[in-house]
GUDO-256113 format. One line per field, with one value per residue (C-alpha): residue number from 1; residue in three letters; z, y, x negated. Coordinates in Angstrom, 3 decimals. Layout:
<rs>
kefi <- NUM/...
torkol <- ALA/...
Z <- Z/...
Y <- Y/...
X <- X/...
</rs>
This chain:
<rs>
kefi <- 1/2/3/4/5/6/7/8/9/10/11/12/13/14/15/16/17/18/19/20/21/22/23/24/25/26/27/28/29/30/31/32/33/34/35/36/37/38/39/40/41/42/43/44/45/46/47/48/49/50/51/52/53/54/55/56/57/58/59/60/61/62/63/64/65/66/67/68/69/70/71/72/73/74/75/76/77/78/79/80/81/82/83/84/85/86/87/88/89/90/91/92/93/94/95/96/97/98/99/100/101/102/103/104/105/106/107/108/109/110/111/112/113/114/115/116/117/118/119/120/121/122/123/124/125/126/127/128/129/130/131/132/133/134/135/136/137/138/139/140/141/142/143/144/145/146/147/148/149/150/151/152/153/154/155/156/157/158/159/160/161/162/163/164/165/166/167/168/169/170/171/172/173/174/175/176/177/178/179/180/181/182/183/184/185/186/187/188/189/190/191/192/193/194/195/196/197/198/199/200/201/202/203/204/205/206/207/208/209
torkol <- UNK/UNK/UNK/UNK/UNK/UNK/UNK/UNK/UNK/UNK/UNK/UNK/UNK/UNK/UNK/UNK/UNK/UNK/UNK/UNK/UNK/UNK/UNK/UNK/UNK/UNK/UNK/UNK/UNK/UNK/UNK/UNK/UNK/UNK/UNK/UNK/UNK/UNK/UNK/UNK/UNK/UNK/UNK/UNK/UNK/UNK/UNK/UNK/UNK/UNK/UNK/UNK/UNK/UNK/UNK/UNK/UNK/UNK/UNK/UNK/UNK/UNK/UNK/UNK/UNK/UNK/UNK/UNK/UNK/UNK/UNK/UNK/UNK/UNK/UNK/UNK/UNK/UNK/UNK/UNK/UNK/UNK/UNK/UNK/UNK/UNK/UNK/UNK/UNK/UNK/UNK/UNK/UNK/UNK/UNK/UNK/UNK/UNK/UNK/UNK/UNK/UNK/UNK/UNK/UNK/UNK/UNK/UNK/UNK/UNK/UNK/UNK/UNK/UNK/UNK/UNK/UNK/UNK/UNK/UNK/UNK/UNK/UNK/UNK/UNK/UNK/UNK/UNK/UNK/UNK/UNK/UNK/UNK/UNK/UNK/UNK/UNK/UNK/UNK/UNK/UNK/UNK/UNK/UNK/UNK/UNK/UNK/UNK/UNK/UNK/UNK/UNK/UNK/UNK/UNK/UNK/UNK/UNK/UNK/UNK/UNK/UNK/UNK/UNK/UNK/UNK/UNK/UNK/UNK/UNK/UNK/UNK/UNK/UNK/UNK/UNK/UNK/UNK/UNK/UNK/UNK/UNK/UNK/UNK/UNK/UNK/UNK/UNK/UNK/UNK/UNK/UNK/UNK/UNK/UNK/UNK/UNK/UNK/UNK/UNK/UNK/UNK/UNK/UNK/UNK/UNK/UNK/UNK/UNK
Z <- 11.662/11.800/9.177/9.498/10.908/13.939/13.451/15.017/17.324/19.120/17.535/17.505/14.368/13.583/13.780/14.804/13.752/16.300/14.060/16.322/18.840/21.367/21.170/21.563/24.723/26.110/25.764/26.987/30.451/31.746/33.601/30.574/28.441/31.064/31.076/27.296/27.380/29.776/27.395/24.070/24.087/26.018/27.454/31.127/33.643/35.395/38.574/36.791/35.262/38.703/40.151/37.391/37.808/41.592/41.631/43.232/40.776/41.847/40.511/37.093/36.217/34.747/32.852/31.324/30.412/28.758/26.654/25.622/24.724/22.599/20.687/21.780/23.748/23.457/25.623/24.300/26.921/30.009/32.649/35.584/38.869/42.319/41.469/39.402/35.859/35.009/31.947/29.849/27.759/25.055/23.029/19.499/18.058/18.878/17.909/17.954/16.126/15.785/12.465/11.947/9.993/13.290/14.174/10.801/9.102/8.317/11.128/13.795/16.778/20.488/21.344/18.902/20.157/23.782/22.910/21.094/24.011/26.466/24.550/24.113/27.825/28.676/26.470/28.032/31.532/31.091/29.643/32.594/35.062/33.217/33.072/36.726/37.848/35.704/37.202/40.758/40.217/39.759/35.969/34.740/31.724/31.173/30.423/29.472/26.173/25.353/26.427/25.230/26.861/24.996/24.615/21.560/20.219/16.452/14.472/10.723/7.416/6.172/3.777/6.544/8.874/6.220/5.684/9.442/9.646/6.910/8.600/11.943/10.291/8.517/11.836/13.455/10.537/10.704/14.426/13.972/11.319/13.470/16.457/14.360/12.334/14.741/16.058/19.600/21.360/22.289/25.961/24.987/23.458/25.389/25.391/24.677/24.528/21.738/22.360/19.795/20.025/17.086/17.009/16.213/19.204/17.259/15.976/12.531/9.217/7.250/7.810/6.260/3.344
Y <- -17.929/-18.807/-20.834/-18.485/-15.018/-13.871/-10.723/-7.422/-7.789/-10.613/-13.499/-16.556/-18.209/-21.796/-23.077/-21.463/-22.976/-22.570/-21.701/-20.624/-22.418/-19.655/-20.380/-24.106/-23.447/-21.314/-24.081/-26.788/-26.222/-28.154/-25.186/-22.901/-25.488/-25.690/-21.884/-21.872/-24.477/-22.419/-19.448/-21.191/-20.810/-17.572/-14.671/-14.840/-12.885/-14.337/-14.546/-16.518/-18.833/-19.383/-20.323/-22.879/-24.419/-24.286/-22.084/-18.754/-15.815/-14.677/-17.938/-17.402/-13.811/-14.463/-17.512/-15.427/-12.739/-15.338/-16.694/-13.151/-12.198/-15.344/-14.326/-17.356/-15.395/-11.788/-9.156/-8.735/-6.571/-4.460/-3.486/-1.097/-2.797/-1.205/1.034/-1.554/-2.887/-6.440/-7.807/-10.454/-12.775/-15.232/-17.786/-16.619/-19.859/-22.762/-25.302/-25.256/-27.313/-27.178/-26.704/-30.016/-28.135/-26.796/-30.243/-31.721/-28.984/-29.161/-26.724/-28.650/-29.246/-29.913/-26.969/-28.177/-31.755/-30.662/-28.420/-31.260/-33.616/-31.028/-30.351/-34.093/-34.658/-31.752/-33.086/-36.540/-35.157/-33.331/-36.417/-38.474/-35.991/-35.856/-39.650/-39.988/-37.403/-39.034/-42.470/-41.127/-39.361/-42.776/-42.998/-46.549/-45.726/-49.343/-50.536/-47.365/-47.377/-43.809/-43.851/-45.811/-46.486/-48.778/-49.657/-51.642/-52.696/-53.202/-55.658/-55.118/-54.685/-51.290/-51.089/-51.939/-49.389/-46.684/-47.560/-47.390/-44.075/-42.635/-43.905/-42.369/-39.083/-39.010/-39.517/-36.741/-34.386/-35.106/-34.349/-31.097/-29.982/-31.010/-28.978/-25.828/-26.243/-24.145/-20.726/-21.679/-24.975/-25.608/-26.037/-29.357/-30.682/-32.955/-32.476/-35.319/-35.640/-37.519/-38.084/-39.880/-41.254/-43.366/-44.032/-46.777/-48.707/-49.826/-46.369/-47.156/-47.454/-45.032/-42.488/-42.436/-40.045
X <- -36.107/-32.438/-30.584/-27.629/-28.083/-26.137/-24.114/-25.066/-22.044/-23.806/-21.919/-24.210/-25.499/-24.555/-28.123/-31.396/-34.713/-37.487/-40.402/-43.252/-45.407/-44.676/-40.940/-41.559/-43.564/-40.728/-38.137/-40.521/-39.103/-36.060/-34.594/-34.784/-33.011/-30.248/-29.974/-29.697/-26.928/-24.794/-24.650/-24.147/-20.363/-19.916/-21.929/-22.861/-24.885/-27.904/-25.820/-23.090/-25.683/-27.194/-23.799/-23.226/-26.678/-26.692/-29.786/-30.642/-30.469/-33.941/-35.364/-33.807/-34.658/-38.092/-36.787/-33.985/-36.519/-38.766/-35.875/-34.914/-38.485/-38.748/-35.608/-33.589/-30.996/-29.861/-28.267/-24.708/-23.008/-23.609/-21.053/-21.434/-20.516/-20.903/-23.804/-25.646/-25.436/-24.437/-26.211/-24.482/-26.645/-25.720/-27.682/-28.483/-27.040/-24.759/-27.393/-31.195/-33.770/-37.539/-39.293/-41.150/-43.789/-45.121/-46.401/-47.280/-49.281/-52.975/-53.727/-51.839/-54.091/-54.144/-51.859/-49.220/-49.492/-49.122/-46.170/-44.409/-45.077/-43.747/-40.536/-39.879/-40.460/-38.154/-35.364/-35.427/-35.864/-32.559/-30.899/-32.153/-30.670/-27.342/-27.027/-28.039/-25.471/-22.789/-23.409/-23.612/-20.284/-18.686/-18.583/-19.264/-21.383/-22.326/-18.798/-16.911/-15.046/-16.050/-19.700/-22.712/-26.052/-28.407/-32.078/-33.154/-36.529/-36.297/-38.430/-38.018/-39.815/-41.006/-38.041/-35.573/-37.188/-36.865/-33.204/-32.527/-34.364/-32.150/-28.973/-29.941/-30.862/-27.480/-25.650/-27.695/-27.001/-23.259/-23.185/-25.131/-22.645/-19.667/-20.843/-20.866/-17.653/-15.595/-16.559/-15.602/-14.986/-11.389/-10.541/-8.962/-12.182/-14.509/-18.265/-20.661/-24.435/-26.206/-29.931/-32.052/-35.578/-36.744/-40.470/-43.006/-44.320/-47.388/-48.340/-46.972/-48.735/-46.595/-43.853/-40.378/-39.962
</rs>
């Protein structure tokens, strides 16, 4: 279900919560995530998406169909062009998150574990590609004033770990709210990626509240 419903005119919601295992499996694919990102801010056709991603349209059609069938994107406009019909799709929300209950319930099993592993792998695969392309383009991410790349192993008490967990969650929540404050991104605004992985290397003995 979504946290804020999209209007019947096709305007996206602020946030959409992925609440089924089927939806998780749909977005556990790097290419589908990239497709979704291209139509968060404005509607596009499959051909336009393909041009942005450097892919052939024929490769994208079934991925677009899968996202639409899962309810993550919707058809918002059609236009007749040269004897055919162009279909414009847009993401149903500006931000997506997964219901943690899918992976922590009493009935969670192998399918849920594999789906969570797949979606985590997909997320960091995309981040890896973005960072690689940024560096290869000549951007010095290691010393730039407006970009950060860090890897830290933390050794702390349970109380300190819980406090750090809460601080990271607060930052993530602030960023999620910021991305949805305005209906549309301004052309003057810059786009950044914030990726967070915070997990116990020893398996952990307890989880933060």
